[in-house]
N, C-alpha and C positions, 0 to 999 in steps of 0.2 A: 516615327513616334506618332501615336494617335493625337488628333486635335484635343480630345478630352484630357489627355495627360499633359499636353502643353499648357492648356488653359488652367488646369488645376494647379500646376506649378506657379503660374503667374499670379493666380489668386492667393496662393500661400505667401508669395513674396510681398504682395500688396498688404496682406494682413499683418505681416511682420513690420514693414517699413512705414506704412502710412500714418500710424499714430504720431510719428516724429515728423515726417515730411508734410503731411496734410495736403497731399496732391489731389485727392479725390473728394468730390461731393457725395457721390454714391458709388457703391460697388455692386454690380449685378451678378452675384455669384451663381445663383441657381439658373437664371436665364442664360448666362454665358456657358455653363456646362451643358444645358439642354441644346443650345445652338451648336456647340462643338460636337455633340453627339450626332446632330443632323448632318454636319459636315463630314464626319467619319462615315456615315451611312452613304452619302453621295460618293465618296471616294471608293468605298467597297463596291458600289454599283458601277464603277467605271468612269464616273465623272471626275475631272481634274481641274477644279476651280483654281485660278492662278494664285490666290491668297489663302488657300485651304488651311484653316486653323490658325492663321496669324492673329494674335491678340492685339487689339487696338483700343485706345481710349478716345473718347469724344469730348469736345469742349462744351462744358456746361450741361445742364439737364435737358436742354433742347437741341443737343448736337447730333441726334441720331439721323435726322434728315440729311445733313451734309455727309453722313457716313454711309448712306444707302448704297452707293456704287461699291464701296469696300465690302459691305455685307453680302451683296450679290456675288462678289468675287470670292466668297468663302471666308472672309475675315470674321472674327468674333469680337464683338464689343464687350469689354469687361467692366466698364464704368464711365461715369461722367467726371471730368476733371474740374478742379477749382478755378473760379474766376472771382473778380472783385465783388464784394457783397457787403452787407452790414458790418461795420467795424473795419472796413478797408477803404479809407478815404482816397487812396491813391490808386490809379489804374495799374500801377506796377506791383500791386499786392494781389494776393489771392486768399480766399477763405474756404478751407475744406471742411469736411465733416468733423474733424478733430481739432480745428483751430486754424491759425494763420499759416499760410503756406510758406515754407522756408527754402532758401537756396541749398541744394544738396552739397555744395562746396563749402559753404559757411552758413550755419543756421542763423547767424545774426544779420544776414543780408537777404534782401528780397530776390526772388527769382526773375523779376520782371513780369510784365503782363500786357494785356489782360489774359493771355493764354498761359497763366502762371502754372497751374497744375499740369498742363500738357507738357511743358518743358521739363518740369521736375520729374514726372513719371518716365519720360524718355531718358533723361540724363542719369537717373538713378537705376536704370535698367529694369524698371517694372514692366514696361511695354516697349516694343521696338518702334512704334508709330503712334502718334496722337494727332488728331485733327485740331485745327485752329482757325481763327478768323482774324483778319488784319485790317483794322480801320485807320491806324496811324502808326503801326509798328508792332502790333500786338502779337505777331508771330515772331518777327525778326529780333526784337529786343530780348524777350525771354530766351530765344535760341542763343543769342550772343552771351547773355549773362549766365546761362547754364551749360554752355560748351557743346551745343548740338547744332544740327543743320535745321534751318528754318526757311521755308519757301512761301512767298506770297505770289499769287498768280496775277496775270494781267487783269486790270479792272474791267468789269463788264463781260468777262469771258464766260462766267457762269451766272445764273440767276442769283439775286441777292435780295434779302428782305430790307437791306439798308436803303432808305429813300434817297440818301445823298449820293449814292454810288461810290462812296469812299472806301467802303469795306469790301474785301475780297477774301475768298477762301484760301487756306494755307495748310501746311503740314509741318510737324516737327518730328525729326527722326535722328537716329544716331549715325546713319550713313547716308551718303548721296545716293547709293543704290536703292535704299529703302524709299527715299524721296522720289526717285524715278519710278519705282513700282507704284507708288501712290498716284503719280502723275499719269502713268499709262492707264491706270484703272479709272480715274475720274474724267480724263479727257477722251478716253476711247481710242487713243492713238499711241503708237510706239514713240519712245523718246527720240528715235532716229528718223522720224518721219521727214524732218528737214535736216539735210546734211550739215554737220558742224563745220564751220570754216576751218581751213587748215591751221594747225597750230604753228606758231603762237598767235593768239587772238589779239588784235589791237585793243588796248585798254587805256583809259584815262584815269589817273589818280587825283582825288580831291580830298583833302583832310577836313574840309568844312563847308563845301558847296557854296562858298562865298558869303555866308551869312551866319553860320552856327559858331558857337564858341566852345568847342570840345576841349576836354582836359588833355594834357600832354601824353599821359600814359596810354589811353585807348588809341590815340592817333599813332603813337609809335608802334604799338602792337599790330595794328591794322596795316601800317606801312611796311612793317617787316614781313607780314604775311603776303602782301602784294609783291614784295621783293622776292620771296620764295617762289611764288607762282612764275615770276619772270625768270628767275634763275633755272627753274625746271623746264623752261621752254613752253609754258602754257599760255602766257600772255606776253605781249610786247608793249611796254609802257610808252605811250605816245606823249611827247612833250608838247603841249599846246602852247600857243603864243602867250596865253594867260591862263591862270587857273580857272577851271569851270566855275561860273558864278550864276547862281539862281536867285530869284527874289525869295525872301523869307516866306514860306507858305503858311505860317502860323495864322495870320489874320484871315487868309482865305479859307483855311480848313475850319477855323472856328465859326466863321460866317456861314459856311455851308452846313454846319451842324446845328445852327441856331434857327429854329422855326420862325418864319416871319421876317428874317433879316433880309435886307436888300443884297442880292447876290452879284450885283454889277461889278463891284470892286474885286470880288473873288474871281469872277470870270476873266477879268483883265489880267490878274496875276497868273491864273492858269494858262491863258493864251500866251503870255510872254515867256513863262517857263517852258511851255511846250515848244515854242520857237527855239529857245536856247538848247533844249535837249535834242531837238531835231538836228540842229547844227552839230552838236557833239557826236551824235550817233551817225552822222554822215562821214565822220573821219575815224570812228572807233566803234567796236562792237560791244564793249563793256565800259561801264563807269564803276570805279572802285572807291569806296569810302569806308571809314569806321562804321560799324552798325549803330553803336550807341556812343554818345558824347562823354559818358562818365562810366566809371566802374559801378557795380551794383551798390545801391545805397542801403542804409540800415532800415529797420522797420519803423523808425521815427519819421520817415518820409524823405523825399528827394530834396536836393538843394535848389538853386535858382535856375539851373539849366534843365530845360525839358528833355526827358529821356527820348522823346520823339524827334528831336531836332534834326536828325539826319535820315529819318525814315519817312515822315509823313509827306514830304514833297512828292513821293512816288505813289502815295494814295491819291493825291490830288491829280497827278499826271497819269496815273493808271499803269505805269511801267512795272513789269514783273521784277522781283528782287529776291535775292537769296542771301542769308547770313551763313557764313562759313566760319567754323572755329579758327581763332587767330592766336591762340596762346593764352597765357595767364599773367595777370598783373601781380604786383608786389604783395597784394592782400590775399593771393591764392585763388582769386575768382577769375573765370574765363572772360575773354573779350571776343568780338566778332569782326570779320571783314565782310562788308556788304558789297555784293555784286548786283549791278542793275543792268538790264538788257533792253533792247527795243521791244515794243509791244509784240506780244505773241511769241517771244523767244525763250520760253521756259526751257526748251530743249537745249539751248546754248548754256544757260546757267547750270543745268544739271550735268551736261557733258564736261564742263570745266571743273565742276565740283568733284565729279566722279574720277576724273583723271588726276586731280590733286590728291585724292585719297589713294589711288592706285600707285602713285609715285611717292607716297609718304610725305606729301607737302602739307596737307591739312593737319591741324593740331586739335584733336578732339579729346573728350573725356573718356 
């Protein structure tokens, strides 16, 4: 099928669905079709770009720069996805061209954020891939709450406009294979550049990282997903002498984000957590946790528990992390299992996620 035909179908789906979902800030119909025609011309001329004609969405109106490697590989950007804006006081909300972004599983629930529209566009089947940015969980939380795969890369691996160094690029996809295709494209290396350790991979489970207060249901769903990975022979759950315990990163994260604040205390928290994580990864290759501590909240706002409680530690530490679908709660909304790996081991996260899909272990929308 020609790229023009693929993109035209995607644009038609967006036109039908977006007035309800509000996943897009802007849709670039004419430009997308022109770009798709250029891709078709390249293919006819004998060029075979690896992402020829793949429709992608970019996070926010300024997301095209992060998508440049995808476009160079033949992908076609169809629009900018919603992010928090006026009328969205919570970072877990999004505001699209037609109004407040809704969770595709339950319209009365938030999709998570700040990559809100990206997760919705992927979960609803509007695009197979959407770019994101993750400064505290902004890729992984909406991935969990919308039932898709969300990858945050190692901090500092790519240039970032974030002066704090907390934010890292990421991607939201329906499959681990699509996330791997994104990683190959943006990193310029095959996902198998480093050999995946023999399965099962040693992994440590933690429901709360020693400080968070997650609700029982997302913990149970994530623990069950970890058990399925173990039963399938993908991970071997290591029983540590004590549950992994980190210092709560919230004060450190907030300090680092506050201009003029004294960072000394934040650096001490970061150094101590780095030491504890180094010790953990000396005996295991993966750390498994729930992605979010609660189910998706309503549009009236979250409760007392930060949705970032289990994710932002790894923005402070810089470890790569991936949210894998972990099933559905009693409210019908998805939950996620977070996989955290040593620095630079995106290949390991993607390999385990892909094998989970191949064996039917992952539970996605």
